[in-house]
C-alpha positions as CSV (number, residue, x, y, z in Angstrom):
1,Y,-2.5,-30.0,-57.1
2,G,0.2,-28.8,-59.7
3,I,-1.6,-31.2,-62.6
4,V,-4.6,-29.7,-61.7
5,H,-4.5,-26.2,-61.2
6,E,-1.1,-25.5,-63.6
7,E,-0.3,-25.9,-67.5
8,P,2.5,-28.9,-68.2
9,A,5.6,-28.3,-69.3
10,R,6.6,-28.5,-73.0
11,L,8.3,-30.8,-75.3
12,P,11.9,-30.5,-75.4
13,E,12.4,-29.1,-79.1
14,E,14.2,-32.1,-80.1
15,L,10.9,-34.3,-79.5
16,S,9.0,-32.0,-81.3
17,V,11.0,-31.4,-84.4
18,A,10.8,-35.5,-84.8
19,G,7.5,-36.2,-84.2
20,P,5.2,-33.3,-86.3
21,G,1.9,-33.7,-84.5
22,L,3.2,-34.9,-81.3
23,Q,2.4,-31.8,-79.1
24,S,-0.9,-31.0,-79.9
25,L,-2.0,-34.6,-79.3
26,I,-0.3,-34.3,-75.3
27,D,-1.8,-31.4,-75.3
28,K,-5.5,-32.5,-76.0
29,A,-4.6,-35.6,-73.9
30,L,-3.6,-33.5,-71.1
31,A,-6.3,-30.9,-71.6
32,K,-7.4,-29.4,-68.1
33,D,-11.1,-29.5,-69.6
34,K,-12.5,-32.6,-69.7
35,A,-14.6,-32.3,-72.4
36,A,-11.4,-31.2,-74.7
37,R,-9.6,-34.7,-74.1
38,F,-9.9,-37.5,-75.8
39,S,-13.2,-39.6,-75.4
40,D,-11.4,-43.3,-74.6
41,S,-8.1,-44.9,-75.6
42,S,-9.2,-45.7,-78.8
43,E,-9.8,-42.7,-80.1
44,M,-6.4,-41.5,-79.1
45,L,-4.8,-44.6,-80.8
46,S,-6.6,-43.4,-83.8
47,E,-4.7,-39.7,-83.3
48,I,-1.6,-41.5,-82.8
49,K,-1.6,-43.3,-86.1
50,G,-2.5,-40.5,-87.6
51,T,0.0,-38.1,-86.5
52,A,2.3,-41.1,-87.6
53,G,1.0,-41.8,-90.7
54,A,1.0,-38.0,-91.7
55,G,5.0,-37.5,-91.0
56,L,5.9,-40.1,-93.1
57,P,7.4,-39.1,-96.8
58,T,5.4,-39.6,-99.6
59,G,6.3,-38.7,-103.4
60,S,9.7,-38.1,-104.7
61,H,12.7,-38.0,-102.4
62,G,15.7,-35.8,-102.4
63,K,18.9,-37.3,-102.6
64,R,19.3,-40.3,-100.1
65,P,22.2,-39.8,-97.6
66,A,25.2,-42.2,-97.1
67,S,24.1,-45.8,-97.0
68,G,23.9,-47.4,-93.2
69,F,21.4,-48.8,-91.3
70,F,20.6,-45.4,-88.9
71,S,19.9,-43.3,-92.1
72,R,16.8,-45.9,-93.6
73,P,13.4,-44.5,-93.5
74,F,12.1,-47.3,-91.9
75,F,14.2,-46.8,-89.1
76,R,13.9,-43.2,-88.7
77,W,10.5,-43.3,-88.9
78,G,10.0,-45.6,-86.8
79,L,11.9,-44.3,-84.2
80,V,9.6,-41.2,-84.8
81,L,6.5,-43.7,-83.4
82,A,8.4,-45.4,-81.0
83,L,8.8,-41.6,-79.3
84,I,4.8,-40.9,-79.8
85,I,4.0,-44.3,-77.8
86,V,6.6,-43.4,-74.9
87,S,5.4,-39.9,-75.1
88,V,1.8,-41.2,-74.8
89,L,2.8,-43.8,-72.1
90,I,3.9,-40.1,-70.2
91,V,0.6,-38.4,-70.7
92,L,-1.5,-41.9,-70.0
93,K,-0.1,-41.4,-66.8
94,Y,-0.9,-37.5,-66.0
95,T,-4.1,-38.4,-67.4
96,G,-4.9,-40.9,-65.3
97,R,-3.9,-38.9,-62.1
98,Q,-5.7,-36.1,-63.2
99,G,-9.0,-38.6,-62.9
100,S,-9.3,-39.3,-59.2
101,Q,-11.9,-42.4,-60.4
102,E,-8.7,-43.9,-62.4
103,I,-5.9,-44.1,-59.5
104,G,-8.6,-44.2,-56.2
105,P,-9.9,-41.3,-54.1
106,V,-8.7,-38.0,-53.5
107,K,-8.2,-37.8,-49.3
108,I,-9.0,-34.7,-47.4
109,A,-9.2,-33.3,-43.9
110,V,-11.6,-31.1,-42.7
111,L,-10.2,-30.0,-39.5
112,P,-12.0,-28.0,-36.4
113,F,-12.7,-24.5,-37.0
114,E,-11.0,-22.1,-34.4
115,N,-13.7,-20.7,-32.4
116,L,-13.2,-16.8,-32.1
117,G,-16.6,-16.4,-30.3
118,S,-18.0,-17.5,-27.1
119,P,-16.1,-20.4,-25.5
120,D,-19.4,-21.9,-25.0
121,D,-20.0,-22.0,-28.8
122,E,-17.6,-24.6,-28.9
123,Y,-19.6,-27.4,-30.2
124,F,-20.9,-25.1,-33.0
125,S,-17.5,-24.4,-34.6
126,E,-17.0,-28.1,-34.0
127,G,-20.2,-29.0,-35.9
128,I,-19.9,-27.1,-38.7
129,A,-16.7,-28.6,-39.7
130,E,-18.2,-32.1,-39.0
131,E,-21.3,-31.0,-41.1
132,I,-18.9,-29.7,-44.3
133,S,-17.0,-33.2,-44.2
134,N,-20.4,-35.3,-44.3
135,R,-21.6,-33.1,-47.3
136,L,-17.9,-33.6,-49.2
137,S,-18.0,-37.3,-48.1
138,T,-21.0,-37.5,-50.5
139,I,-18.8,-37.4,-53.4
140,Q,-17.5,-40.7,-54.2
141,S,-14.1,-39.6,-55.4
142,I,-13.7,-38.1,-52.4
143,R,-12.4,-39.7,-49.1
144,V,-13.0,-37.7,-45.7
145,I,-10.8,-38.2,-42.5
146,A,-13.0,-39.1,-39.6
147,R,-13.9,-36.5,-37.0
148,Q,-11.9,-39.0,-34.3
149,S,-8.7,-38.0,-36.2
150,V,-8.8,-34.6,-36.6
151,I,-10.1,-33.3,-33.6
152,K,-6.6,-33.6,-31.4
153,Y,-5.5,-30.9,-33.9
154,K,-8.1,-28.6,-32.4
155,K,-5.5,-25.4,-31.7
156,S,-2.4,-27.1,-32.9
157,D,1.2,-25.7,-33.1
158,K,1.8,-28.2,-35.9
159,S,2.1,-27.4,-39.7
160,I,-0.3,-28.2,-42.0
161,K,2.2,-30.3,-43.9
162,Q,3.0,-32.5,-40.4
163,I,-1.0,-33.0,-39.9
164,A,-1.2,-34.1,-43.4
165,E,1.6,-36.6,-43.0
166,E,0.4,-37.9,-39.5
167,L,-3.0,-38.3,-41.4
168,G,-2.3,-40.7,-43.7
169,G,-0.8,-38.2,-46.3
170,V,-4.1,-36.3,-47.3
171,E,-3.7,-34.5,-50.1
172,Y,-6.2,-31.4,-48.8
173,I,-6.6,-29.9,-45.8
174,V,-9.4,-27.0,-44.6
175,E,-9.2,-25.0,-42.1
176,G,-10.7,-21.8,-40.7
177,T,-12.2,-20.0,-38.1
178,I,-15.9,-19.1,-37.0
179,Q,-17.4,-16.3,-34.8
180,R,-20.8,-15.4,-34.1
181,E,-22.4,-12.7,-32.1
182,R,-24.6,-14.1,-29.5
183,P,-25.0,-17.9,-29.6
184,S,-28.6,-19.4,-30.0
185,D,-29.8,-16.1,-31.2
186,P,-31.5,-16.5,-34.4
187,T,-31.1,-13.4,-35.4
188,S,-27.2,-13.1,-34.5
189,M,-24.5,-12.4,-37.4
190,V,-22.0,-14.9,-38.0
191,R,-18.6,-14.6,-40.0
192,I,-17.5,-17.9,-41.4
193,R,-13.7,-18.0,-43.2
194,P,-12.7,-21.3,-44.7
195,R,-9.5,-22.0,-46.4
196,L,-8.5,-24.5,-48.6
197,V,-4.7,-26.0,-48.4
198,S,-2.4,-28.4,-50.1
199,G,-1.3,-30.6,-47.3
200,K,2.1,-31.5,-49.9
201,D,3.4,-27.8,-49.4
202,E,0.8,-25.8,-47.7
203,T,-0.1,-23.9,-51.0
204,R,-3.4,-21.6,-50.0
205,I,-6.1,-22.8,-53.2
206,W,-9.1,-21.2,-51.9
207,N,-10.4,-18.9,-49.3
208,D,-13.3,-16.4,-48.7
209,T,-15.1,-14.9,-46.3
210,Y,-18.9,-15.4,-45.5
211,D,-20.6,-12.9,-43.2
212,E,-24.3,-13.9,-42.3
213,E,-26.9,-14.3,-40.3
214,I,-26.8,-17.2,-38.4
215,K,-30.4,-18.7,-40.4
216,G,-28.4,-19.1,-43.0
217,I,-26.0,-21.2,-41.8
218,F,-27.4,-24.3,-43.6
219,E,-26.7,-22.7,-47.0
220,I,-23.4,-21.6,-46.2
221,Q,-22.2,-24.8,-45.0
222,S,-22.9,-26.3,-48.7
223,E,-21.9,-23.5,-50.4
224,I,-18.3,-24.2,-48.7
225,A,-18.8,-27.8,-49.3
226,E,-19.0,-27.1,-53.3
227,R,-16.5,-24.5,-53.8
228,V,-13.9,-27.3,-52.0
229,A,-15.2,-29.4,-54.4
230,E,-14.6,-27.0,-57.2
231,A,-11.3,-26.5,-56.5
232,I,-10.3,-29.8,-56.7
233,N,-11.9,-30.6,-59.7
234,V,-14.8,-32.9,-58.7
235,S,-18.3,-32.5,-58.6
236,L,-20.5,-32.2,-55.5
237,P,-24.2,-34.3,-55.5
238,G,-26.9,-31.3,-55.9
239,S,-24.7,-29.2,-56.9
240,G,-26.1,-25.7,-57.8
241,Q,-28.8,-26.7,-55.3
242,K,-28.4,-25.5,-51.9
243,G,-29.0,-27.4,-49.1
244,K,-30.1,-30.6,-51.2
245,G,-29.8,-33.6,-49.5
246,T,-27.7,-32.3,-46.5
247,V,-30.8,-29.7,-44.8
248,R,-32.5,-32.0,-43.1
249,T,-34.1,-28.8,-40.5
250,T,-34.3,-25.6,-41.2
251,D,-34.9,-24.8,-37.3
252,L,-31.4,-23.8,-35.4
253,R,-32.3,-24.6,-32.4
254,A,-33.1,-28.3,-32.9
255,Y,-29.6,-27.8,-35.1
256,E,-27.9,-27.0,-32.3
257,F,-29.2,-29.5,-29.8
258,Y,-28.3,-32.1,-32.7
259,L,-24.8,-31.0,-32.8
260,K,-24.5,-31.4,-28.7
261,G,-25.7,-34.7,-29.4
262,Q,-22.8,-35.7,-31.7
263,D,-20.4,-33.9,-29.4
264,I,-20.8,-36.4,-27.5
265,R,-21.3,-39.5,-28.8
266,D,-18.7,-42.2,-29.5
267,L,-19.0,-44.5,-32.6
268,F,-17.3,-47.7,-31.1
269,Y,-17.7,-50.0,-28.2
270,Y,-20.9,-47.6,-26.8
271,D,-21.1,-46.3,-23.2
272,N,-24.5,-46.2,-21.5
273,D,-23.8,-42.7,-20.3
274,K,-22.5,-41.3,-23.2
275,T,-25.1,-43.2,-25.1
276,L,-28.1,-41.8,-23.1
277,A,-26.5,-38.2,-23.1
278,A,-26.6,-38.5,-27.1
279,R,-30.0,-39.9,-27.0
280,K,-31.5,-37.2,-24.7
281,W,-30.4,-34.1,-27.2
282,S,-31.8,-36.6,-30.4
283,E,-35.0,-36.5,-28.3
284,K,-35.0,-32.2,-27.5
285,A,-34.1,-31.4,-31.3
286,L,-36.8,-33.5,-32.3
287,E,-39.3,-32.2,-30.0
288,I,-38.8,-28.9,-31.6
289,D,-38.4,-30.6,-35.5
290,P,-40.3,-33.8,-35.5
291,D,-39.3,-34.6,-38.9
292,Y,-35.2,-34.2,-38.2
293,V,-34.1,-37.2,-40.1
294,D,-30.7,-36.9,-39.3
295,A,-32.2,-36.7,-35.5
296,L,-34.2,-39.5,-36.1
297,V,-31.1,-41.8,-37.4
298,E,-29.1,-41.0,-34.1
299,L,-32.2,-41.7,-32.1
300,A,-32.6,-45.3,-33.6
301,I,-28.9,-46.0,-33.4
302,N,-28.7,-45.0,-29.6
303,S,-31.8,-46.8,-28.9
304,C,-30.1,-49.9,-31.0
305,W,-27.1,-49.9,-28.5
306,L,-28.9,-49.2,-25.4
307,A,-30.5,-52.0,-25.6
308,F,-27.8,-54.5,-26.9
309,H,-26.5,-53.3,-23.3
310,S,-30.1,-54.5,-21.8
311,W,-31.2,-51.0,-21.2
312,E,-35.2,-51.3,-21.3
313,P,-34.9,-53.5,-24.6
314,D,-38.6,-53.6,-25.3
315,C,-39.3,-49.6,-24.9
316,M,-35.9,-49.1,-26.9
317,L,-37.0,-51.3,-29.6
318,A,-40.1,-49.7,-30.2
319,M,-38.8,-46.3,-30.2
320,A,-36.3,-47.6,-32.9
321,K,-38.6,-48.9,-35.2
322,T,-40.6,-45.9,-35.1
323,A,-37.4,-43.7,-35.8
324,I,-36.1,-45.8,-38.3
325,V,-39.7,-46.0,-40.1
326,K,-40.2,-42.6,-40.3
327,A,-36.9,-41.3,-41.5
328,L,-37.4,-43.9,-44.2
329,E,-40.4,-42.0,-45.2
330,L,-39.2,-38.8,-44.9
331,D,-35.5,-39.4,-46.5
332,P,-34.5,-42.8,-48.3
333,G,-31.6,-41.5,-50.1
334,T,-29.8,-40.8,-46.6
335,A,-26.5,-43.1,-45.7
336,G,-27.3,-43.1,-42.1
337,V,-31.2,-45.0,-42.5
338,Y,-29.9,-47.7,-43.7
339,L,-26.9,-47.5,-41.2
340,A,-29.6,-47.4,-38.3
341,R,-31.8,-50.1,-40.3
342,G,-29.0,-52.5,-40.3
343,T,-27.8,-51.8,-36.7
344,Y,-31.8,-52.6,-36.2
345,H,-31.5,-55.8,-37.6
346,Y,-28.4,-56.4,-36.2
347,V,-29.4,-56.0,-32.6
348,F,-32.7,-56.7,-31.6
349,N,-33.6,-59.4,-34.8
350,K,-29.9,-61.2,-35.2
351,D,-30.8,-61.1,-38.9
352,F,-27.2,-60.2,-40.2
353,E,-27.4,-60.6,-43.9
354,T,-30.2,-58.1,-43.9
355,A,-27.9,-56.2,-41.7
356,L,-25.0,-56.3,-44.1
357,S,-27.4,-55.8,-47.0
358,D,-28.3,-52.2,-45.4
359,F,-24.7,-51.8,-44.5
360,K,-23.4,-52.3,-47.8
361,V,-26.2,-49.6,-49.0
362,A,-24.8,-47.2,-46.5
363,N,-21.4,-47.8,-47.4
364,N,-22.0,-47.4,-51.0
365,M,-23.9,-43.8,-50.2
366,N,-21.5,-42.5,-48.3
367,P,-17.9,-44.3,-48.0
368,S,-16.1,-41.8,-46.2
369,S,-18.2,-43.2,-42.9
370,V,-15.9,-45.2,-40.5
371,A,-19.0,-46.2,-38.4
372,V,-20.1,-47.5,-41.8
373,W,-17.2,-49.4,-42.4
374,N,-17.2,-50.7,-38.7
375,Y,-20.8,-52.0,-38.7
376,L,-19.9,-53.6,-42.1
377,A,-17.0,-55.3,-40.7
378,W,-19.1,-56.8,-37.3
379,A,-21.5,-57.9,-39.7
380,Q,-19.4,-59.7,-41.8
381,R,-17.5,-61.3,-38.9
382,R,-21.0,-62.9,-37.9
383,L,-21.8,-64.3,-41.2
384,G,-17.8,-65.6,-40.7
385,L,-16.8,-63.7,-43.2
386,W,-13.5,-63.3,-41.2
387,D,-11.1,-62.0,-44.5
388,D,-13.7,-59.7,-45.7
389,A,-14.3,-58.0,-42.2
390,R,-10.6,-57.4,-41.8
391,E,-10.3,-55.3,-45.5
392,S,-13.5,-53.7,-43.8
393,L,-11.5,-52.5,-40.9
394,L,-8.7,-51.4,-42.8
395,N,-10.8,-49.3,-44.4
396,A,-11.8,-47.6,-41.8
397,K,-8.2,-47.6,-40.1
398,E,-7.3,-45.4,-43.6
399,L,-10.1,-42.8,-42.7
400,G,-9.3,-42.5,-39.0
401,P,-5.9,-42.8,-38.4
402,G,-5.7,-41.7,-34.9
403,E,-8.2,-43.4,-33.9
404,E,-7.3,-45.4,-30.3
405,S,-10.7,-47.5,-30.6
406,L,-10.5,-48.5,-34.0
407,N,-6.9,-49.4,-33.7
408,F,-7.9,-51.5,-30.7
409,V,-10.8,-53.3,-32.8
410,I,-8.5,-54.0,-35.4
411,G,-6.1,-55.7,-33.0
412,E,-8.9,-57.9,-31.1
413,H,-10.3,-58.8,-34.5
414,L,-6.5,-60.3,-35.6
415,L,-6.3,-61.7,-32.6
416,W,-9.4,-63.6,-32.9
417,M,-8.3,-64.9,-36.6
418,R,-4.8,-66.0,-34.5
419,R,-2.7,-63.1,-36.5
420,Y,-0.8,-62.5,-33.7
421,D,2.1,-60.3,-35.0
422,E,-0.3,-58.0,-37.0
423,A,-2.4,-58.0,-34.0
424,E,0.3,-56.2,-31.5
425,K,1.1,-54.1,-34.1
426,Y,-2.8,-52.3,-33.7
427,F,-2.7,-52.8,-30.1
428,L,0.7,-51.2,-29.6
429,L,-1.0,-48.3,-31.8
430,A,-4.1,-48.1,-29.6
431,R,-2.0,-48.5,-26.3
432,M,0.6,-45.4,-27.6
433,L,-2.8,-43.5,-28.2
434,G,-4.9,-44.1,-25.4
435,P,-2.3,-45.0,-22.5
436,D,-4.5,-44.7,-19.9
437,D,-6.6,-47.5,-21.3
438,R,-6.0,-50.5,-19.0
439,H,-7.7,-53.0,-21.1
440,T,-6.0,-52.2,-24.3
441,T,-2.6,-53.6,-21.6
442,Y,-4.6,-56.7,-20.2
443,I,-6.0,-57.8,-24.4
444,M,-1.9,-57.6,-24.9
445,I,-0.9,-59.6,-22.2
446,N,-3.8,-62.4,-23.3
447,L,-2.1,-61.8,-26.7
448,Y,1.6,-62.4,-25.7
449,L,0.5,-65.7,-23.6
450,R,-1.4,-67.1,-26.7
451,A,0.8,-66.2,-29.2
452,D,3.8,-68.6,-27.7
453,G,2.6,-69.5,-24.5
454,K,5.4,-68.0,-23.0
455,V,4.8,-65.4,-19.8
456,D,8.3,-63.3,-20.7
457,R,6.6,-60.8,-22.6
458,A,3.5,-61.0,-20.8
459,K,5.2,-60.1,-17.0
460,E,7.7,-57.3,-19.0
461,L,4.3,-55.4,-19.9
462,L,2.6,-55.7,-16.6
463,H,5.7,-55.0,-14.6
464,E,6.0,-52.2,-16.9
465,T,2.5,-50.9,-16.4
466,I,2.8,-51.1,-12.6
467,A,6.2,-49.1,-12.9
468,E,4.4,-46.2,-15.3
469,T,1.2,-45.7,-13.3
470,D,3.0,-46.3,-10.0
471,S,0.0,-48.3,-9.2
472,D,-1.1,-51.5,-8.4
473,E,-4.7,-51.0,-10.2
474,I,-3.7,-52.9,-13.0
475,L,-3.3,-56.5,-11.0
476,Y,-7.3,-56.3,-9.9
477,T,-8.3,-56.0,-13.8
478,F,-6.5,-59.9,-13.6
479,V,-8.5,-61.0,-10.9
480,D,-11.4,-62.4,-12.9
481,G,-9.4,-63.9,-16.0
482,P,-8.4,-67.1,-15.0
483,L,-5.5,-67.7,-18.2
484,V,-3.6,-64.6,-16.6
485,Q,-4.1,-65.8,-12.9
486,R,-2.6,-69.2,-13.6
487,V,-0.1,-68.7,-15.9
488,L,0.9,-65.1,-15.0
489,V,-0.1,-63.4,-11.5
490,F,0.7,-66.5,-9.6
491,S,4.1,-67.1,-11.6
492,D,5.1,-64.6,-10.0
493,F,5.5,-64.4,-5.8
494,S,6.0,-60.2,-6.2
495,L,3.0,-59.7,-7.9
496,V,1.3,-62.3,-5.6
497,S,2.7,-60.3,-2.7
498,R,1.6,-57.2,-3.6
499,I,-2.1,-57.8,-4.8
500,S,-2.2,-60.0,-1.2
501,S,-1.4,-57.2,1.3
502,T,-3.8,-54.6,-0.5
503,D,-5.4,-52.6,2.0
504,S,-8.7,-53.3,0.5
505,P,-10.2,-56.0,2.4
506,S,-12.6,-56.9,-0.8
507,E,-10.1,-56.7,-3.2
508,R,-7.7,-59.2,-0.7
509,H,-10.7,-61.6,-0.2
510,L,-11.6,-61.6,-3.5
511,F,-7.4,-62.1,-5.3
512,N,-7.1,-65.3,-2.5
513,A,-10.4,-66.5,-3.4
514,E,-9.7,-66.8,-7.1
515,M,-6.1,-67.9,-6.3
516,Y,-6.8,-70.8,-4.0
517,Y,-9.8,-71.9,-6.3
518,Q,-7.7,-72.1,-9.7
519,T,-5.1,-73.9,-7.9
520,G,-7.2,-76.5,-6.7
521,E,-7.9,-76.0,-3.1
522,V,-11.6,-75.1,-2.7
523,D,-11.9,-75.6,1.1
524,L,-9.4,-72.3,1.4
525,A,-10.9,-70.6,-1.8
526,R,-14.6,-71.0,0.0
527,V,-13.0,-69.3,3.1
528,Y,-12.2,-66.1,1.2
529,Y,-15.7,-66.5,-0.8
530,D,-17.4,-66.3,2.1
531,S,-15.1,-63.5,3.7
532,L,-15.7,-61.3,1.0
533,R,-19.3,-61.7,1.2
534,V,-19.2,-60.7,4.7
535,S,-16.7,-57.8,3.5
536,I,-19.4,-56.2,1.0
């Protein structure tokens, strides 16, 4: 914050006296206006030489002081030149920090705006914040923290500084409030009060109040993103052209339907129920505005994943293809269009090279998208680019530090790479973020068995989970897992007794059938399979 908004300290007097042009050289290097700075290193070097040369004595000299090495002119002026070089190195350090492209992107988080209106407007307040995030994510020198990581700070009592630290040390946080008088009424007024705050010291950098008719919400979103970009000294693509590249519908009802779909989507392991529900809202939005590009993209991606999970694949294929072709015609400059097309190639054509190419285009357009980094990793892994996929997933992790499913995906990838110690770290994070997810526990038990072939750590985790949940449910997860059955459950008589004595006949028959089958007692296994068939 100080580098961008405050003037640097002046040089100490002794340095200014030693190098007469040094202060002006540093002032030029640290100028707030980029046009007033040195254009490149050669221009700076030329001026350094000029500054040093201008200070060298010429003509007649006064009486020389007493002889000695430290009194010789070449030493005195060499010292001045050395001071200039050291000072310039300091200058370069700080001017480098001023240009985000030179030190890496600036990280920013847009927290869910506090809804001061009807409880039914929660999705709307969250959607406004996400749309501002989407606008900021088009800036190459910014990385925007993903929605899934910031959503947990909704109505949080934590300080801005603490939130910034937990999100990986973000430099800036956008927060605010929103209130609209009458939900779904296009003539209703809406009040939005955004604030940009320093994540380091909670200094308020910019804030404003917008009182407008709700129909102007698209322009307000774009203007807020522009003001935020200006405040942190970066350029927003299309600045001054309200909504260019972001507003793809002018119908408030279509926009609201789209936001409702966004509110229930899942970016990682797609659940059919969630995907169907999100797809329904995309269809409703497109009924109102058939040219709504964002809704077309969502419809295409959701259709692809429904087909991937064998949900009416032929119908989904046709629907996805039609939506992608239309979206490309309407707006070929949108990252989401290439994400959708890449997903289509990935799911339907199994053309992973073409999918990877499309995902790279989408990633270049929107490097802040966790979904794009994740999809990129999937394609890279399919092509055997395991290390590249790992890097893509770690880039996604930087943007989504608090996402349980992302930590699980990274852990699973590292498990397949046999990097067991690294995998354990991410599985532990996933388990901490989602303690009720039994699947993570199951994978961790497999990890421990694969890592060293010993059952001690696996048994400890299993008993710990049973104690935490006060339930045997976790045991039934392993009934279809031969490795775990053979090495873990069947080596612990207390666990075998618990699961064998369950009150559920079908679970008991299934467990006993699997147990006897794995231990080679096929006739006994057949008896229990028959009993299972009768019980269900």
